[in-house]
C-alpha positions, 0 to 999 in steps of 0.5 A, a space after each residue: 905544590 907537591 905530587 905523588 906518583 904510584 906506578 904499577 908493580 913490576 911494569 917497566 912501562 909504568 915505571 918509565 912513564 913515572 920517571 918521565 912525569 917526575 922529570 917533567 915536574 922537576 923541570 917545572 919546579 914541582 917537588 915529587 915523591 914516588 912509592 917505594 916499589 916504583 923508587 926501587 925500579 927507577 934508581 937505588 938513590 931515589 927515595 920512595 915513600 909509603 903510599 899511605 903517606 901520600 895523603 899529604 900531597 896536593 895531587 897523586 898520579 896513578 899509572 897502571 890499571 884499575 888495580 893500581 888505582 884502587 891501591 893508590 886510593 887506599 893511601 891518598 885519602 882526600 887528595 885528588 887522584 889522576 889515573 893513567 890507563 895502561 890496562 885494556 879497559 881502565 874504567 877508573 883511569 881516564 888518561 891515556 899514556 900519550 896524554 899523561 905528561 900534558 894532562 899532569 902539566 895542565 892540572 898543575 898549572 890550574 892548581 897554581 893559577 886557581 889554588 886547587 885542581 878541578 875535581 869530580 867525586 866518586 862515592 865509596 861504600 862502607 861495610 861494618 859490623 858490631 865491632 869491625 869495619 873494612 876500608 871503604 870500597 870503590 867498586 863493591 863489597 861482597 858478603 860470601 859463604 866459605 865456598 861457592 857451588 851446590 850445597 855451599 853458600 849461606 842463608 841470607 836476608 837482605 833489607 833496604 832501609 829496613 824492608 826485606 828485599 830478598 831472603 834465602 840461600 845464595 852463594 853470596 850478595 854483592 853491593 856495588 857502586 855505579 863505578 863498580 857495576 862493570 867489575 865483579 857485579 857485571 860478572 854476576 849478571 848485575 846491571 851496568 850503571 852509568 857512573 853519574 847515577 847516584 845509586 847502589 846496586 844489590 846483586 844476589 849471587 846464585 840465589 835460590 830465590 832468583 831475585 833480579 838485581 836492584 838499584 837503590 838510592 845512594 843514601 839507602 842503608 843496606 843490611 845483609 844478615 848471614 843467618 847460619 853456617 860455620 863462617 862467612 867473609 866480607 870482601 871490599 874491592 877484592 883486596 880487604 876482608 873480614 871473616 865473620 861468624 853467623 849470625 852476623 849482620 853486615 851494614 852497608 852505606 855510602 862512605 862519608 869521604 868520596 874519592 876526588 878525581 883530577 883530570 879529564 872526565 872518563 869516556 864511559 861508553 868507549 870503555 864499554 866497547 872494550 868489554 866486548 
């Protein structure tokens, strides 16, 4: 077995915890690798690897906030990820810093005893056009006009499985997973949805039609057609984007490969209390 470790950039506390986990696993005879940025913080003699090579690990530990977790997911592929929360909310990270070493220890021991780690799945959202795709998103995909505000935005039509849900002028449209319901979606007055719900959330952003947010089946196919304007942009998790020229139809559906989460289940309602 081997374990990858990714620590939040420029966070000495995250780097120190990464080193503690790394040392503990070494004492257990478990090989580890750390990402290049973390390696530079620990010791010049510690060789780091690119995060997108960690898909060859049996487990990847992400230490930081939700942003670090999202960064780690892009490289880990189908490898189970355990998130250690150094942020204030941390809906994607179920493990506290005080429990990080013991939880990694438990996951490794179960892996050795049973041939694999106990995991749960978190589905992702895929956005694509005629000749492009962006990497699957955990939280949301936003289809946006070049600017927000009066006189800006885009003309859109949103269909769910071929039936029109809304059309008209809006700053944009958000399609979120239940996991992402507490992120960008919530700031746009979208509903909070428990992560165990199998669904997708459609939230119109400052739309003239004032349609309420909609939760649809997770297997639905959603199309957002941008009818006019000079340009628009499709953004996944606030990190990856694709510029598109209207008219353009963006197709959104559940991605084939979910994220695999190792470690204890997330205490969702405790996380909600931290939003106050």
